[in-house]
C-alpha positions in Angstrom: -25.1 -7.9 27.2 -24.5 -8.4 23.2 -22.6 -4.6 23.0 -20.9 -5.7 26.0 -19.4 -8.9 24.4 -18.8 -7.1 21.4 -16.8 -4.4 22.8 -14.8 -7.3 24.5 -14.2 -9.3 21.3 -13.5 -5.9 19.1 -11.0 -5.1 21.8 -9.1 -8.4 21.5 -9.5 -8.9 18.1 -8.6 -5.4 16.7 -5.7 -5.1 19.2 -4.2 -8.4 18.6 -4.9 -8.4 14.6 -3.3 -4.9 14.5 -0.1 -5.8 16.5 0.6 -9.3 14.8 0.1 -8.7 11.1 3.0 -8.1 9.2 3.5 -4.4 8.6 6.9 -2.6 8.3 7.0 0.9 10.2 9.8 3.0 10.3 9.4 4.3 14.2 7.3 2.4 15.6 8.5 -1.4 16.7 7.6 -4.0 13.6 6.2 -6.3 16.3 4.3 -8.5 13.4 7.3 -8.6 11.3 9.1 -10.2 14.0 6.3 -12.8 14.9 6.1 -13.6 11.6 8.4 -16.6 11.4 6.6 -17.9 14.5 3.0 -17.4 13.2 3.7 -19.1 10.0 5.4 -21.9 11.5 2.6 -22.4 13.9 -0.2 -22.4 11.0 2.1 -24.8 9.0 2.2 -27.3 11.5 -1.7 -26.7 11.7 -2.8 -26.7 7.8 0.6 -28.7 6.6 1.3 -26.6 3.5 3.4 -23.9 4.1 0.9 -20.9 5.6 2.7 -17.5 4.5 1.2 -14.4 5.9 1.1 -11.2 3.6 -1.5 -9.4 1.5 -4.6 -11.5 1.0 -2.7 -14.8 1.2 -4.6 -18.2 2.3 -2.3 -17.9 5.2 -3.4 -14.5 6.5 -7.0 -15.2 5.8 -6.8 -18.3 8.1 -4.9 -16.6 10.6 -7.7 -14.0 10.7 -10.4 -16.4 11.0 -8.6 -18.4 13.8 -7.8 -15.1 15.7 -11.6 -14.1 15.3 -13.0 -17.3 16.9 -10.1 -17.3 19.8 -10.8 -14.0 20.5 -14.5 -14.6 20.8 -14.1 -17.6 23.1 -11.7 -15.2 25.1 -14.2 -12.5 25.2 -16.9 -15.0 26.1 -15.1 -16.3 29.1 -14.2 -12.6 30.1 -17.9 -11.4 30.2 -18.7 -14.5 32.4 -15.8 -14.5 34.8 -14.6 -10.8 34.9 -16.9 -8.3 37.2 -18.9 -5.7 35.3 -19.1 -2.2 36.6 -20.4 1.1 35.3 -17.0 2.6 35.7 -15.3 -0.6 33.7 -17.5 -0.3 31.1 -16.9 3.2 30.5 -13.1 2.3 30.6 -13.5 -0.4 28.3 -15.9 1.8 25.8 -13.4 4.4 25.8 -10.4 2.7 25.6 -11.7 0.8 22.5 -12.8 4.0 20.5 -9.8 5.7 21.4 -7.4 3.1 20.0 -9.1 2.4 17.4 -9.5 6.2 16.3 -5.7 6.4 17.0 -4.9 3.5 15.2 -6.8 4.0 12.1 -5.3 7.6 12.1 -2.0 6.0 11.8 -2.8 4.3 8.8 -4.8 6.9 7.0 -1.9 9.3 7.4 0.4 6.6 6.3 -1.7 6.2 3.0 -2.4 9.9 2.7 1.1 11.2 2.6 2.2 8.7 0.1 -0.3 10.1 -1.7 0.0 13.7 -1.2 3.7 13.3 -1.9 2.8 10.9 -4.7 4.9 7.6 -3.6 2.0 5.3 -3.7 0.8 6.1 -7.4 4.1 6.8 -9.0 4.3 7.2 -13.1 4.3 3.7 -14.9 7.1 2.4 -15.4 8.8 2.1 -19.0 7.9 -1.8 -19.6 4.3 -0.9 -18.4 3.8 1.8 -20.7 4.5 -0.2 -23.6 2.5 -3.4 -22.5 -0.7 -3.7 -24.3 -3.9 -2.5 -22.2 -5.0 -6.2 -22.5 -2.0 -7.7 -21.0 -2.2 -5.5 -18.0 -3.5 -7.1 -15.1 -6.6 -5.1 -13.2 -4.8 -3.7 -10.3 -1.8 -3.1 -12.6 -3.8 -1.3 -15.2 -5.6 1.0 -12.4 -2.3 1.7 -10.7 -1.2 2.7 -13.8 -3.6 5.2 -14.9 -3.6 7.0 -10.9 -0.2 7.3 -11.2 -0.5 9.4 -14.3 -2.4 12.3 -12.9 -0.4 14.0 -10.0 -3.5 16.7 -9.1 -5.5 13.8 -8.6 -3.0 11.8 -6.3 -3.0 14.8 -4.2 -6.7 14.8 -3.8 -7.0 11.1 -2.8 -4.2 11.8 -0.3 -5.9 14.9 1.3 -9.5 12.7 1.4 -7.2 10.1 4.0 -5.1 12.7 5.5 -8.3 14.9 6.8 -10.3 12.4 8.7 -7.0 11.0 9.6 -6.4 14.5 11.5 -10.1 14.9 12.8 -9.4 11.6 14.6 -6.8 12.5 16.8 -8.9 15.0 19.2 -12.2 14.1 20.6 -14.4 17.1 19.5 -13.8 16.0 15.9 -13.5 12.2 16.3 -17.0 11.3 15.3 -16.8 13.5 12.1 -13.5 12.0 11.3 -14.9 8.7 11.9 -17.6 9.2 9.9 -15.4 10.3 6.6 -12.8 7.6 7.2 -15.7 5.4 6.8 -16.8 6.8 3.7 -13.5 6.8 2.2 -12.5 3.3 3.3 -15.5 2.1 1.9 -14.6 3.3 -1.5 -10.7 2.3 -1.1 -12.3 -1.4 -0.3 -14.7 -1.4 -3.2 -11.7 -0.5 -5.4 -9.7 -3.3 -3.7 -12.2 -5.8 -4.8 -13.2 -4.6 -8.1 -9.5 -4.1 -9.1 -8.2 -7.4 -7.5 -5.7 -5.4 -5.3 -4.2 -7.7 -2.6 -5.0 -5.6 0.5 -8.6 -6.6 0.7 -8.2 -8.2 4.3 -6.2 -5.2 5.5 -8.7 -2.5 4.1 -11.4 -4.3 5.4 -10.0 -4.1 9.0 -9.5 -0.4 8.6 -13.1 -0.2 7.7 -14.3 -2.3 10.7 -12.2 0.4 12.9 -13.9 3.4 10.8 -17.2 1.4 11.7 -16.3 1.7 15.6 -15.0 5.1 15.7 -18.2 6.3 13.8 -20.6 4.3 15.8 -22.3 6.9 17.6 -22.5 9.1 14.6 -24.3 6.7 12.5 -26.7 6.0 15.3 -27.5 9.9 15.0 -27.6 9.9 11.3 -30.3 6.9 10.9 -32.6 8.6 13.6 -32.2 11.6 11.8 -33.0 10.6 8.2 -34.8 7.4 8.8 -36.5 8.0 11.7 -37.2 11.7 11.4 -36.2 12.7 14.9 -32.8 14.0 16.5 -30.8 11.9 18.6 -27.7 14.2 19.7 -24.4 12.2 19.2 -22.8 10.8 22.3 -18.8 9.8 21.8 -17.2 7.6 24.7 -16.6 10.0 27.5 -13.3 10.0 29.3 -13.5 8.0 32.6 -13.0 10.2 35.8 -9.2 10.5 36.8 -8.1 10.3 33.2 -7.1 13.9 33.2 -4.4 15.7 34.2 -0.5 17.1 32.6 0.2 13.3 32.4 -2.5 12.5 30.0 -1.8 15.1 27.8 2.1 14.7 27.9 0.9 11.1 26.6 -1.1 12.8 23.9 1.6 15.1 22.6 4.1 12.2 22.8 2.0 10.0 20.5 1.2 12.6 18.4 5.0 13.4 17.8 5.4 9.8 17.2 2.5 9.3 14.7 3.7 12.1 12.6 7.6 11.1 12.4 6.0 7.3 11.1 4.1 8.8 8.8 5.2 12.1 6.9 8.5 12.1 8.5 10.6 9.4 6.6 9.4 11.4 3.3 10.0 14.8 4.5 13.3 13.7 5.5 13.7 12.5 2.0 13.0 15.6 0.2 10.5 13.3 -1.8 7.7 16.1 -2.2 7.0 14.5 -5.5 7.8 11.2 -6.7 7.3 12.3 -10.6 10.2 14.5 -10.2 12.6 11.8 -8.2 15.7 11.4 -10.3 15.6 7.8 -11.8 18.7 5.4 -12.1 21.2 5.2 -14.9 19.8 4.5 -18.2 16.3 4.2 -16.9 13.9 4.1 -20.0 12.6 2.3 -22.8 14.4 1.4 -25.8 13.8 0.0 -29.5 16.3 -2.9 -30.2 18.1 -3.6 -33.5 21.2 -5.7 -34.6 24.4 -3.4 -33.8 26.1 -5.2 -36.8 23.7 -4.5 -39.7 25.4 -6.9 -42.1 25.6 -9.9 -39.6 22.5 -12.2 -38.5 21.9 -11.7 -34.7 23.6 -14.7 -33.0 20.3 -15.3 -30.9 16.7 -13.8 -30.9 16.3 -10.4 -31.4 14.0 -8.3 -28.7 11.5 -6.1 -29.7 12.2 -3.5 -27.1 14.5 -3.5 -23.8 13.6 -1.7 -20.6 15.6 -0.6 -17.4 13.6 -0.4 -14.6 13.8 1.9 -11.8 13.7 -1.0 -9.3 16.6 -2.7 -10.2 15.1 -4.9 -13.2 16.2 -5.2 -17.0 13.6 -6.6 -18.9 13.1 -7.8 -22.3 9.7 -7.6 -24.5 9.8 -9.9 -27.7 8.3 -9.4 -30.8 4.8 -11.4 -29.5 4.9 -8.9 -26.3 6.2 -11.6 -24.2 8.5 -10.4 -21.1 11.5 -11.7 -19.4 13.1 -9.9 -16.2 16.6 -10.5 -15.3 17.7 -8.6 -11.7 20.3 -5.5 -12.4 23.4 -4.1 -10.5 25.8 -1.6 -11.9 29.6 -2.1 -12.6 31.5 0.7 -14.5 30.6 0.2 -18.1 28.6 -3.1 -17.6 25.3 -4.4 -16.4 24.9 -7.5 -14.1 22.1 -9.3 -14.9 20.5 -12.7 -13.3 17.7 -14.3 -14.4 14.6 -16.1 -12.5 16.8 -19.4 -12.6 19.6 -17.8 -10.8 21.6 -17.7 -14.2 24.4 -14.7 -14.6 24.5 -12.8 -17.4 26.4 -9.6 -18.2 26.0 -6.9 -20.9 28.8 -4.2 -21.7 27.5 -0.6 -22.6 28.0 2.5 -24.2 26.4 5.4 -24.8 26.4 7.6 -28.1 24.4 9.9 -30.8 23.4 6.6 -32.2 22.0 5.5 -28.9 22.9 2.3 -26.1 25.2 0.0 -27.5 24.9 -3.5 -25.7 27.0 -6.4 -26.0 27.4 -9.6 -23.8 25.2 -12.3 -22.7 21.9 -12.4 -21.2 21.7 -15.6 -19.3 21.8 -18.2 -22.0 24.9 -19.0 -24.5 23.7 -16.7 -27.1 25.4 -13.7 -27.8 24.0 -10.0 -27.6 25.3 -6.9 -30.1 22.1 -5.0 -29.7 21.8 -1.4 -31.0 18.7 0.1 -28.6 17.5 3.3 -29.5 15.7 5.4 -26.5 11.9 5.3 -26.9 10.0 9.0 -25.9 8.0 7.3 -23.2 7.2 10.9 -21.3 5.8 11.9 -24.9 3.3 9.3 -25.1 -0.7 10.3 -24.8 -1.2 8.7 -21.6 1.5 11.0 -19.8 0.4 14.2 -21.6 -3.3 14.4 -21.4 -3.8 18.0 -22.1 -1.9 17.4 -25.2 -3.9 14.4 -26.1 -7.3 16.4 -25.8 -5.9 19.0 -28.3 -4.6 17.1 -30.8 -8.2 15.0 -31.4 -9.9 18.1 -31.4 -12.0 17.3 -28.5 
């Protein structure tokens, strides 16, 4: 009875949670994104304050809790009112095991290929490189250090791609589930330890890995603890679930899965994000007055940065940062601060550096000479050189 209830609850909770949590896909329908306004409106009406659904938000945790309770009630009613037959239970067990494996494979391959092609852990941006270590948040510090190593990013990605592929075939599914369980336990520990805001989602994926790995875990427990061999038994496909139709459906799902995970990266030719061209003026610059004889009209920043995602950032002498959204126009940088106030900087490059004139967002005028800084030459991005120069 407990096992029958657990299977029903897991099927309802995992299926609805996977379907309704906002997650942007390239090929698959974005059902969770479409439902997000409706769900947020319902949660807000229930709680009072606005309940937003995003990574590890209070609204998402509340939604997961309510869904867990609601599906537990539904599972109990299903068990009480619905008929129970051996064939029905076999189909339920197989459907839960197979569905969890395919959904888990989808996300392992998504995250894995992002690491293999170095799209997830990218090189630290110039403003991050010149931020004192103690001022970085734990998640940004971890992300930045991971982004400095191409080799480890590929290795970490392959550790996710391998179980993701093994999960797609019944004969290798238990092995894939066991590997996924180990990988995702480490991912969840990292998310908790470095306060990375996908703890709930990674915990959900770990739950799915536990569902898939369950039969293998029983074998490991019996062999390592009880000292006896219990052969692993994966849920068997019920009679009648065979034939060319099932094979064609499997091939179609496999094609969609590969298009969703590796297709966009291959289509963009983004095989190594470190080598992707950066936007115009991207980098870090040391600032000085462009007219040395005249005092600066406003506070002079220590450095300025052009971020690849469309930001112009200033760093004061006390290491305070201000960020402006950035758009390019011929010979001009069009800026907007956090309050929505516009600014504009005219620029030109010569052998002395980057000349900037105009306003940021206030009345003070800018007449700066920004000299490029060799961010790519810093020891963090050249570990071999650092070891050689330090004599280690």
